[in-house]
VOPAGU-2260 file (C-alpha; in pm, 1 decimal, decimal comma):
REM VOPAGU-2260
SITE   aa  ch    i         X         Y         Z
SITE  MET   A    0   11872,9   11610,7    7999,0
SITE  SER   A    1   11672,2   11295,8    7943,5
SITE  HIS   A    2   11311,9   11225,0    7993,2
SITE  ALA   A    3   11420,0   11002,2    8299,6
SITE  SER   A    4   11565,3   11271,9    8534,2
SITE  THR   A    5   11261,0   11525,6    8405,3
SITE  GLY   A    6   10954,0   11352,0    8468,4
SITE  SER   A    7   10828,3   11332,1    8758,3
SITE  VAL   A    8   10694,8   11018,8    8888,9
SITE  TRP   A    9   10354,4   11134,4    8873,1
SITE  ARG   A   10   10318,8   11178,0    8579,9
SITE  GLN   A   11   10279,5   10858,2    8394,5
SITE  PRO   A   12   10166,7   10699,3    8093,3
SITE  LYS   A   13    9758,7   10575,8    8106,8
SITE  ALA   A   14    9884,2   10245,1    8099,4
SITE  VAL   A   15   10075,1   10233,2    8380,1
SITE  TRP   A   16    9860,4   10440,8    8560,1
SITE  ALA   A   17    9602,5   10143,7    8452,1
SITE  VAL   A   18    9856,4    9843,7    8608,0
SITE  ALA   A   19    9903,1   10082,2    8902,6
SITE  PHE   A   20    9531,5   10062,6    8974,7
SITE  ALA   A   21    9495,7    9689,1    8918,2
SITE  CYS   A   22    9826,3    9652,0    9180,7
SITE  VAL   A   23    9551,2    9836,4    9435,3
SITE  VAL   A   24    9281,4    9615,7    9397,4
SITE  ALA   A   25    9498,2    9299,6    9364,5
SITE  PHE   A   26    9679,9    9433,9    9660,9
SITE  MET   A   27    9375,6    9446,6    9890,9
SITE  GLY   A   28    9288,1    9135,1    9848,1
SITE  ILE   A   29    9563,5    9051,0   10132,5
SITE  GLY   A   30    9413,8    9243,7   10408,8
SITE  LEU   A   31    9006,9    9215,9   10314,7
SITE  VAL   A   32    8956,0    8909,6   10444,5
SITE  ASP   A   33    9160,3    9031,4   10830,4
SITE  PRO   A   34    8813,7    9204,9   10895,4
SITE  ILE   A   35    8572,5    8924,9   10817,9
SITE  LEU   A   36    8766,2    8651,4   10948,6
SITE  PRO   A   37    8555,5    8672,1   11322,8
SITE  ALA   A   38    8264,4    8676,9   11095,0
SITE  ILE   A   39    8368,9    8386,3   10881,3
SITE  ALA   A   40    8440,0    8165,4   11195,1
SITE  GLU   A   41    8092,0    8234,7   11336,7
SITE  SER   A   42    7904,8    8201,3   11076,0
SITE  LEU   A   43    8073,0    7902,9   10920,2
SITE  GLU   A   44    8167,7    7730,3   11257,4
SITE  ALA   A   45    8543,7    7746,1   11196,2
SITE  SER   A   46    8797,0    7761,4   11421,6
SITE  PRO   A   47    9061,2    8077,2   11407,0
SITE  VAL   A   48    9301,0    7800,5   11272,0
SITE  GLU   A   49    9083,5    7731,0   10990,3
SITE  THR   A   50    9052,0    8071,1   10898,8
SITE  GLU   A   51    9355,5    8147,9   10868,1
SITE  LEU   A   52    9461,6    7939,5   10650,8
SITE  LEU   A   53    9287,1    8192,3   10371,7
SITE  PHE   A   54    9565,4    8344,3   10409,4
SITE  THR   A   55    9770,9    8014,9   10376,8
SITE  SER   A   56    9645,9    7895,4   10099,6
SITE  TYR   A   57    9654,4    8203,1    9875,1
SITE  LEU   A   58   10024,5    8247,3   10004,1
SITE  VAL   A   59   10166,4    7863,9    9955,0
SITE  VAL   A   60    9980,6    7910,4    9581,4
SITE  THR   A   61   10115,1    8259,6    9488,4
SITE  GLY   A   62   10425,1    8173,6    9577,2
SITE  LEU   A   63   10476,0    7846,9    9406,1
SITE  ALA   A   64   10322,1    8003,4    9113,6
SITE  MET   A   65   10568,7    8285,6    9091,4
SITE  PHE   A   66   10846,1    8063,6    9039,9
SITE  VAL   A   67   10633,9    8028,6    8669,6
SITE  THR   A   68   10522,0    8342,4    8599,7
SITE  SER   A   69   10798,8    8523,4    8372,8
SITE  TRP   A   70   10838,7    8175,4    8265,4
SITE  ILE   A   71   10488,8    8230,1    8063,0
SITE  SER   A   72   10480,8    8604,2    8112,1
SITE  SER   A   73   10839,8    8555,9    7835,7
SITE  ARG   A   74   10579,3    8327,7    7623,2
SITE  ILE   A   75   10216,5    8476,9    7624,2
SITE  GLY   A   76   10322,9    8825,9    7644,4
SITE  ALA   A   77   10277,2    9080,1    7943,8
SITE  LYS   A   78    9932,2    9211,6    7875,2
SITE  ALA   A   79    9780,3    8844,7    7796,5
SITE  THR   A   80    9943,5    8669,9    8132,8
SITE  LEU   A   81    9791,4    9010,6    8356,7
SITE  LEU   A   82    9439,9    8951,7    8214,1
SITE  ILE   A   83    9468,9    8605,5    8279,7
SITE  GLY   A   84    9533,1    8653,7    8635,0
SITE  LEU   A   85    9273,7    8920,9    8665,7
SITE  SER   A   86    9016,3    8739,1    8520,7
SITE  LEU   A   87    9087,7    8397,8    8790,5
SITE  ILE   A   88    9114,2    8693,1    9049,6
SITE  VAL   A   89    8726,1    8760,2    8909,6
SITE  VAL   A   90    8617,4    8408,1    8928,1
SITE  PHE   A   91    8815,1    8313,1    9228,6
SITE  ALA   A   92    8652,5    8589,6    9452,3
SITE  LEU   A   93    8320,1    8544,4    9307,9
SITE  LEU   A   94    8356,9    8153,6    9429,8
SITE  CYS   A   95    8437,9    8256,7    9757,7
SITE  ALA   A   96    8116,7    8505,3    9810,0
SITE  LEU   A   97    7904,6    8193,0    9720,1
SITE  SER   A   98    8064,0    7958,5    9903,8
SITE  GLY   A   99    7884,7    7757,8   10215,0
SITE  SER   A  100    8217,0    7609,2   10379,2
SITE  VAL   A  101    8526,8    7749,6   10512,5
SITE  ASP   A  102    8744,4    7456,9   10334,4
SITE  ALA   A  103    8582,8    7549,4    9989,1
SITE  ILE   A  104    8682,5    7918,3   10060,4
SITE  ILE   A  105    8993,1    7842,9   10126,6
SITE  GLY   A  106    9037,9    7590,0    9795,0
SITE  PHE   A  107    8889,7    7899,8    9621,6
SITE  ARG   A  108    9196,5    8159,4    9824,0
SITE  ALA   A  109    9406,7    7889,6    9664,3
SITE  GLY   A  110    9307,6    8012,0    9312,9
SITE  TRP   A  111    9292,3    8326,0    9344,8
SITE  GLY   A  112    9637,9    8293,6    9439,3
SITE  LEU   A  113    9751,6    8145,8    9106,3
SITE  GLY   A  114    9558,7    8482,5    8987,0
SITE  ASN   A  115    9760,6    8727,1    9185,4
SITE  ALA   A  116   10135,4    8569,1    9158,3
SITE  LEU   A  117   10032,7    8623,5    8730,0
SITE  PHE   A  118    9991,2    8957,7    8789,8
SITE  ILE   A  119   10161,0    9079,3    9000,3
SITE  SER   A  120   10488,3    8945,6    8940,1
SITE  THR   A  121   10452,7    9056,8    8588,9
SITE  ALA   A  122   10269,8    9410,6    8688,3
SITE  LEU   A  123   10587,5    9500,2    8861,5
SITE  ALA   A  124   10839,2    9448,2    8546,6
SITE  THR   A  125   10551,2    9624,8    8372,5
SITE  ILE   A  126   10601,5    9965,2    8580,2
SITE  VAL   A  127   10953,1    9924,7    8611,6
SITE  GLY   A  128   10947,5    9881,5    8202,1
SITE  ALA   A  129   10652,9   10113,3    8065,5
SITE  ALA   A  130   10743,1   10452,4    8374,3
SITE  SER   A  131   10873,5   10757,4    8308,8
SITE  GLY   A  132   11165,6   10866,0    8587,0
SITE  GLY   A  133   11344,6   10532,5    8568,3
SITE  SER   A  134   11357,1   10245,6    8793,8
SITE  ALA   A  135   11269,7   10428,7    9156,4
SITE  ALA   A  136   11019,1   10647,3    9002,7
SITE  ALA   A  137   10876,9   10332,0    8904,3
SITE  ILE   A  138   10934,6   10127,9    9283,6
SITE  VAL   A  139   10824,2   10460,0    9451,9
SITE  LEU   A  140   10507,6   10423,9    9234,3
SITE  TYR   A  141   10428,9   10025,6    9263,8
SITE  GLU   A  142   10475,3   10052,5    9646,5
SITE  ALA   A  143   10196,0   10354,2    9606,0
SITE  ALA   A  144   10003,9   10104,6    9492,5
SITE  LEU   A  145   10068,5    9855,6    9722,6
SITE  GLY   A  146   10054,2   10079,0   10031,7
SITE  LEU   A  147    9720,1   10216,5    9914,1
SITE  GLY   A  148    9523,2    9834,6    9874,2
SITE  ILE   A  149    9668,8    9723,7   10195,6
SITE  ALA   A  150    9476,8   10042,7   10377,6
SITE  VAL   A  151    9171,5   10046,0   10179,0
SITE  GLY   A  152    9137,7    9656,1   10177,1
SITE  PRO   A  153    9082,5    9583,6   10538,7
SITE  LEU   A  154    8868,5    9929,9   10521,8
SITE  LEU   A  155    8635,1    9787,0   10228,7
SITE  GLY   A  156    8635,8    9464,5   10395,9
SITE  GLY   A  157    8508,2    9573,0   10742,2
SITE  ILE   A  158    8207,4    9836,8   10532,9
SITE  LEU   A  159    8102,7    9530,0   10368,1
SITE  GLY   A  160    8128,5    9285,1   10606,4
SITE  GLU   A  161    7903,5    9462,9   10803,5
SITE  VAL   A  162    7650,6    9380,9   10574,6
SITE  SER   A  163    7763,0    9043,5   10533,5
SITE  TRP   A  164    8056,8    8835,6   10569,7
SITE  ARG   A  165    8012,6    8765,3   10168,0
SITE  GLY   A  166    8033,0    9171,1   10062,1
SITE  PRO   A  167    8385,6    9236,3   10050,1
SITE  PHE   A  168    8450,0    8860,1    9793,4
SITE  PHE   A  169    8200,4    9075,8    9593,0
SITE  GLY   A  170    8375,0    9388,2    9581,9
SITE  VAL   A  171    8719,2    9281,2    9462,1
SITE  ALA   A  172    8552,6    9075,2    9220,3
SITE  ALA   A  173    8373,9    9429,5    9036,0
SITE  LEU   A  174    8708,9    9582,9    9126,5
SITE  MET   A  175    8916,6    9350,6    8904,0
SITE  ALA   A  176    8649,8    9316,6    8639,0
SITE  ILE   A  177    8726,6    9739,6    8629,9
SITE  ALA   A  178    9087,0    9692,7    8574,4
SITE  PHE   A  179    9088,5    9424,9    8398,5
SITE  ILE   A  180    8916,7    9690,4    8114,2
SITE  ALA   A  181    9088,4    9931,7    8181,8
SITE  ILE   A  182    9385,9    9719,0    8098,4
SITE  VAL   A  183    9240,3    9562,8    7752,6
SITE  VAL   A  184    9150,6    9973,9    7653,8
SITE  LEU   A  185    9473,9   10146,1    7823,4
SITE  LEU   A  186    9812,0    9913,4    7755,9
SITE  ARG   A  187    9940,2    9855,4    7432,4
SITE  THR   A  188   10126,1    9598,9    7347,9
SITE  ASP   A  189   10289,2    9694,2    6994,2
SITE  ALA   A  190   10667,8    9768,6    7115,4
SITE  GLU   A  191   10660,4    9504,1    7329,3
SITE  THR   A  192   10957,8    9250,3    7269,1
SITE  ARG   A  193   10897,4    8875,9    7407,6
SITE  GLN   A  194   11263,4    8739,8    7496,2
SITE  PRO   A  195   11165,3    8349,4    7661,7
SITE  ILE   A  196   11289,9    8293,4    7977,0
SITE  PRO   A  197   11416,5    7945,9    8079,6
SITE  PHE   A  198   11213,1    7790,5    8335,2
SITE  SER   A  199   11507,8    7701,9    8531,4
SITE  ALA   A  200   11566,9    8068,4    8578,8
SITE  PRO   A  201   11381,0    8184,1    8873,0
SITE  PHE   A  202   11568,3    7847,1    9038,6
SITE  ARG   A  203   11876,7    7971,8    8935,9
SITE  ALA   A  204   11811,2    8336,3    8977,9
SITE  LEU   A  205   11838,4    8165,6    9370,6
SITE  GLY   A  206   12183,9    8076,6    9359,6
SITE  ARG   A  207   12288,0    8447,5    9295,6
SITE  PRO   A  208   12429,6    8547,0    9661,5
SITE  ALA   A  209   12311,5    8825,5    9643,3
SITE  LEU   A  210   11933,6    8750,3    9560,3
SITE  ALA   A  211   12020,1    8437,2    9814,4
SITE  VAL   A  212   12046,2    8686,2   10071,2
SITE  LEU   A  213   11781,2    8916,0   10010,1
SITE  ALA   A  214   11518,2    8630,6    9992,5
SITE  ALA   A  215   11637,6    8423,4   10305,2
SITE  ALA   A  216   11575,7    8806,5   10468,3
SITE  ALA   A  217   11236,5    8863,2   10315,0
SITE  VAL   A  218   11131,2    8501,3   10418,6
SITE  PHE   A  219   11123,7    8577,3   10803,3
SITE  TYR   A  220   11067,1    8919,0   10699,1
SITE  ASN   A  221   10733,1    8759,0   10573,3
SITE  ILE   A  222   10711,8    8614,2   10845,7
SITE  ALA   A  223   10625,5    8901,8   11077,5
SITE  PHE   A  224   10445,1    9106,6   10826,3
SITE  PHE   A  225   10195,8    8846,7   10815,1
SITE  VAL   A  226   10156,7    8758,9   11193,4
SITE  LEU   A  227   10110,5    9139,8   11254,4
SITE  LEU   A  228    9869,5    9136,3   10945,4
SITE  ALA   A  229    9680,2    8804,1   11001,6
SITE  PHE   A  230    9701,7    8718,9   11416,1
SITE  SER   A  231    9669,4    9088,7   11525,3
SITE  PRO   A  232    9270,1    9057,8   11451,3
SITE  TYR   A  233    9153,5    8782,1   11695,9
SITE  PRO   A  234    9366,0    8975,1   12020,8
SITE  LEU   A  235    9213,6    9324,1   11940,6
SITE  GLY   A  236    8824,6    9192,3   11976,4
SITE  PHE   A  237    8696,3    9451,1   11734,3
SITE  GLY   A  238    8388,2    9397,3   11496,6
SITE  ALA   A  239    8433,5    9455,4   11135,5
SITE  MET   A  240    8455,2    9783,8   11093,7
SITE  GLY   A  241    8699,6    9800,1   11424,3
SITE  ILE   A  242    8936,1    9565,8   11249,4
SITE  GLY   A  243    8906,0    9735,5   10936,0
SITE  LEU   A  244    8937,7   10131,0   11028,9
SITE  THR   A  245    9258,4    9975,5   11260,6
SITE  PHE   A  246    9429,5    9811,5   10985,2
SITE  PHE   A  247    9289,1   10108,7   10744,7
SITE  GLY   A  248    9541,5   10288,4   10943,2
SITE  TRP   A  249    9861,9   10080,3   10957,2
SITE  GLY   A  250    9810,6   10071,2   10569,2
SITE  VAL   A  251    9836,1   10423,8   10513,1
SITE  ALA   A  252   10115,8   10459,8   10761,3
SITE  LEU   A  253   10270,3   10202,7   10559,7
SITE  ALA   A  254   10171,6   10415,8   10249,1
SITE  ILE   A  255   10318,3   10706,9   10387,2
SITE  THR   A  256   10687,9   10546,0   10443,2
SITE  SER   A  257   10692,4   10331,6   10121,6
SITE  VAL   A  258   10625,1   10611,4    9897,5
SITE  TRP   A  259   10800,4   10946,1   10075,6
SITE  VAL   A  260   11056,6   10846,5   10416,8
SITE  ALA   A  261   11216,2   10542,3   10201,5
SITE  PRO   A  262   11327,1   10725,6    9910,0
SITE  LEU   A  263   11485,1   11045,1   10174,6
SITE  MET   A  264   11624,0   10793,6   10392,5
SITE  LEU   A  265   11817,4   10571,1   10090,9
SITE  ARG   A  266   11932,0   10934,2    9962,7
SITE  ARG   A  267   12101,8   10953,1   10290,3
SITE  LEU   A  268   12216,9   10595,9   10321,4
SITE  ALA   A  269   12311,0   10245,2   10230,3
SITE  ARG   A  270   12039,4    9998,1   10152,2
SITE  THR   A  271   12172,2    9752,5   10367,8
SITE  THR   A  272   12240,6   10021,4   10643,1
SITE  ALA   A  273   11858,0   10124,9   10604,4
SITE  MET   A  274   11735,3    9805,2   10676,0
SITE  LEU   A  275   11991,6    9701,1   10991,9
SITE  ILE   A  276   11825,6   10039,9   11116,5
SITE  VAL   A  277   11435,7    9966,7   11032,2
SITE  LEU   A  278   11516,0    9550,8   11079,9
SITE  PRO   A  279   11557,7    9615,3   11521,4
SITE  LEU   A  280   11322,2    9890,6   11524,9
SITE  LEU   A  281   11026,1    9637,3   11390,5
SITE  ALA   A  282   11165,6    9383,2   11665,2
SITE  ILE   A  283   11129,3    9619,1   11919,2
SITE  ASP   A  284   10776,8    9721,9   11803,6
SITE  LEU   A  285   10655,9    9373,3   11808,7
SITE  LEU   A  286   10837,2    9303,0   12167,5
SITE  ALA   A  287   10581,2    9541,3   12282,3
SITE  ALA   A  288   10355,0    9456,6   12146,9
SITE  ALA   A  289   10400,6    9117,5   12279,1
SITE  VAL   A  290   10348,9    9307,4   12631,7
SITE  LEU   A  291   10037,5    9535,0   12508,6
SITE  SER   A  292    9807,2    9213,1   12321,9
SITE  ALA   A  293    9561,3    9232,0   12644,2
SITE  ASP   A  294    9556,5    9589,4   12572,4
SITE  PRO   A  295    9365,2    9705,5   12272,2
SITE  ALA   A  296    9423,2   10036,9   12248,4
SITE  GLY   A  297    9828,4    9950,4   12276,2
SITE  LEU   A  298    9766,8    9704,1   12080,7
SITE  VAL   A  299    9653,4    9972,2   11772,7
SITE  VAL   A  300    9892,7   10183,8   11809,5
SITE  CYS   A  301   10256,3    9936,1   11770,8
SITE  ILE   A  302    9971,6    9804,7   11457,7
SITE  ILE   A  303   10038,7   10142,8   11318,5
SITE  VAL   A  304   10364,1   10210,2   11416,0
SITE  GLY   A  305   10478,4    9826,8   11266,3
SITE  GLY   A  306   10310,8    9956,3   10936,9
SITE  LEU   A  307   10565,2   10260,3   10894,1
SITE  LEU   A  308   10821,7   10000,4   10956,1
SITE  LEU   A  309   10674,3    9774,0   10717,4
SITE  GLY   A  310   10663,0   10056,1   10432,5
SITE  LEU   A  311   11043,3   10149,1   10466,9
SITE  MET   A  312   11097,8    9788,4   10464,1
SITE  ASN   A  313   10943,0    9705,4   10132,5
SITE  THR   A  314   11030,4    9975,5    9949,4
SITE  ILE   A  315   11433,9    9925,6   10069,3
SITE  LEU   A  316   11377,6    9522,7   10020,2
SITE  THR   A  317   11216,8    9567,0    9635,4
SITE  GLU   A  318   11449,9    9841,1    9499,7
SITE  SER   A  319   11718,7    9639,7    9645,2
SITE  VAL   A  320   11596,1    9294,9    9439,9
SITE  MET   A  321   11563,4    9453,2    9131,6
SITE  GLU   A  322   11922,7    9635,9    9179,7
SITE  ALA   A  323   12119,4    9334,9    9318,6
SITE  THR   A  324   12202,9    9153,0    9004,5
SITE  ASP   A  325   12227,0    9185,9    8590,0
SITE  LEU   A  326   11925,7    8934,8    8611,4
SITE  PRO   A  327   11567,4    9070,9    8398,2
SITE  ARG   A  328   11388,1    9220,1    8641,2
SITE  SER   A  329   11095,4    8979,4    8588,4
SITE  VAL   A  330   11271,1    8667,8    8676,7
SITE  ALA   A  331   11437,5    8882,6    8987,2
SITE  SER   A  332   11116,4    9024,4    9106,0
SITE  SER   A  333   10939,4    8646,3    9060,3
SITE  ALA   A  334   11225,3    8425,9    9194,1
SITE  TYR   A  335   11212,8    8666,7    9553,1
SITE  SER   A  336   10874,0    8743,2    9546,5
SITE  ALA   A  337   10799,2    8333,7    9521,6
SITE  VAL   A  338   10962,5    8278,6    9875,5
SITE  ARG   A  339   10853,5    8561,9   10028,3
SITE  PHE   A  340   10544,9    8472,4    9973,9
SITE  LEU   A  341   10599,1    8114,6   10083,7
SITE  GLY   A  342   10795,2    8248,8   10422,3
SITE  GLY   A  343   10450,2    8397,0   10471,1
SITE  ALA   A  344   10214,3    8127,2   10410,6
SITE  ALA   A  345   10344,1    7957,2   10737,6
SITE  ALA   A  346   10279,4    8244,1   10979,8
SITE  PRO   A  347    9916,7    8281,3   10999,8
SITE  PRO   A  348    9856,0    7945,8   11140,3
SITE  ILE   A  349   10159,9    7861,9   11347,7
SITE  ALA   A  350   10055,5    8216,0   11505,0
SITE  THR   A  351    9709,5    8099,1   11569,4
SITE  LEU   A  352    9844,8    7781,0   11719,6
SITE  LEU   A  353   10112,9    7923,0   11950,7
SITE  TRP   A  354    9803,9    8188,3   12074,8
SITE  HIS   A  355    9603,2    7867,3   12142,3
SITE  ALA   A  356    9932,1    7704,2   12318,3
SITE  TYR   A  357   10092,0    8002,4   12579,4
SITE  GLY   A  358    9842,3    8259,2   12513,8
SITE  PRO   A  359    9811,8    8634,7   12271,7
SITE  ALA   A  360   10162,1    8730,6   12339,2
SITE  VAL   A  361   10372,7    8482,6   12194,0
SITE  PRO   A  362   10279,2    8495,4   11879,8
SITE  TYR   A  363   10463,4    8897,2   11810,5
SITE  VAL   A  364   10760,2    8740,4   12020,7
SITE  PHE   A  365   10784,0    8480,0   11759,7
SITE  ALA   A  366   10761,9    8768,5   11537,9
SITE  ALA   A  367   11060,6    8981,5   11671,3
SITE  CYS   A  368   11251,1    8671,5   11643,5
SITE  SER   A  369   11173,0    8627,4   11277,6
SITE  ILE   A  370   11305,3    8995,4   11210,0
SITE  ALA   A  371   11632,7    8917,3   11456,8
SITE  VAL   A  372   11717,2    8595,0   11263,9
SITE  ALA   A  373   11606,4    8860,2   10875,2
SITE  ALA   A  374   11849,7    9149,3   11023,0
SITE  ALA   A  375   12135,7    8835,7   11105,1
SITE  VAL   A  376   12151,8    8755,8   10760,3
SITE  ILE   A  377   12133,6    9086,2   10655,5
SITE  ALA   A  378   12452,2    9131,6   10849,2
SITE  PHE   A  379   12641,7    8892,2   10778,7
SITE  GLY   A  380   12547,6    8839,7   10389,9
SITE  ARG   A  381   12631,6    9194,3   10294,2
SITE  ARG   A  382   12956,2    9155,1   10151,4
SITE  ALA   A  383   12734,5    8954,9    9869,2
SITE  LEU   A  384   12476,8    9301,9    9880,9
SITE  ALA   A  385   12756,9    9515,6    9793,1
SITE  ARG   A  386   12626,5    9602,3    9487,9
SITE  ILE   A  387   12297,0    9721,8    9611,5
SITE  ASP   A  388   12466,6    9975,3    9785,5
SITE  GLU   A  389   12588,0   10113,5    9476,8
SITE  ARG   A  390   12326,1   10311,9    9420,9
SITE  GLU   A  391   12197,2   10475,2    9087,5
SITE  ALA   A  392   12159,8   10892,6    9211,6
SITE  ASP   A  393   12055,1   11009,3    8972,8
SITE  ALA   A  394   11681,2   10840,5    8918,9
SITE  ALA   A  395   11683,7   10781,5    9273,9
SITE  GLU   A  396   11767,3   11143,2    9394,8
SITE  GLU   A  397   11493,0   11238,2    9082,5
SITE  ALA   A  398   11206,9   11067,9    9301,9
SITE  VAL   A  399   11331,8   11213,7    9617,8
SITE  ALA   A  400   11291,7   11547,6    9448,3
SITE  VAL   A  401   10966,3   11527,6    9301,1
SITE  LEU   A  402   10781,2   11343,4    9616,3
SITE  ILE   A  403   10905,0   11645,9    9844,2
SITE  GLY   A  404   10817,2   11916,9    9575,0
SITE  ASP   A  405   11174,7   11975,3    9469,0
SITE  ALA   A  406   11160,1   11909,1    9097,4
SITE  ALA   A  407   11206,4   12275,4    8967,5
C-alpha cells in the first residue's frame, strides 16, 4: 500500500507541524480583537463602527493581497513567502500594541492583513504539498489549525484584555516570532521546485465555472461568518473575559466539526449535498440569534451552534476548492481566499450600522439572508460543481478512518 493510504493524519513531518503551529497563531489574529472591541472603543473614545473597521481593514488588505500571493511565492519560494508574512504580522501587531488612536490601529491592522495574506495562502499549499496521507488528510490538519486558532484567539484576547487592550497584540507578536523561528529551523527547501505563476493566474482562475460558483457562495457565506464573529460582542454585553470564553466555545465547536464531523459527513454525502444541508441550518441558527439578540444566554447558545455549522462549511468549502479544478492549488487557494475575505470585510461595519439604525436583531437577519443567497448560488451552480462530487475515496476515507480510530 502507498504511504498516502497508510499514513496518519497526525503523523506528519516536523516541517508540517511548524507550519501548522504558525497557522494556529495566524488564525488567532482573526478573533483576537473580538473581546477587546468594547475596551478599545472606551479607551480610545471610538465608536462601535470605528472599532469594527479593525476587522475591515485587515480583511480588505488580506483579500486584495491574496490575488498576488501565488505570483510572489512561485518566484521567491514558499519558505521565503511564509517568513515575510510572519515578519509583517510581528511588526504590525507590535505597532497595534503601541498605538494611541483607533485610526492608527485600523491602519496597522491593514499591514497585518498583508502579512496574513502572504502567510495563509502559502501555508495551505505548503501543508497540502508536504503532508503525509494525501490532500484530504492535509486539509483536515489545516482546518484543525484554523479551528484551534479561532478558538484560542478570543480566549487569549479575553485573558490579556482583562489587563489591557494592548496585551493581545503583544501576545500575538511574541507567538508569531516563535513560529518564525520554527519555520526557519524546520522547513527545508531542498526539494522545493519553483514554477513561476503568471500575475493574471488567480484572476483567470475565477473564470473557471466551478471556482467562480464556490467563490461567489463564499462571499455571502463569509458575510454571515463575520457578522457572527465581529458583531456579536456588542449585543452580548459581556466584559473581555466573558466575550473571550463565549468565542472560545464557538471556536472549539468549529474545530470539532471541521476535524471530526465534516470528514464523516463527506464519506456519506456528496460535497454539494452537504453544503445544501448545512447552509439552511446555519440560516435558521442566525434567525434564532435575531430572536434571542436581547437574551445573552440564548445568544451564546446560538453562537456556539453557529460554530458547529461553520466548522462543517469551512472544511467542505476548502476541500471543494482544492478539488474543483486542475489548477495549481496555490492559484486556486489565492483566488478563492481573495474573494471570500473581501466578502467578510464588508460585514462588520454594515452589521454595526444596521444595529444602530434598526436594533440588534437586524444584523442577524441580514446574515441569514446572506446564507440563503450562498445556498441559492450552490443550488443553481450545482452542474458546474460536478467535479467536486467525484470524491477521492482513498484519501478521504483514510482520513476519516484515522480520525475515528479505525485506521488499523
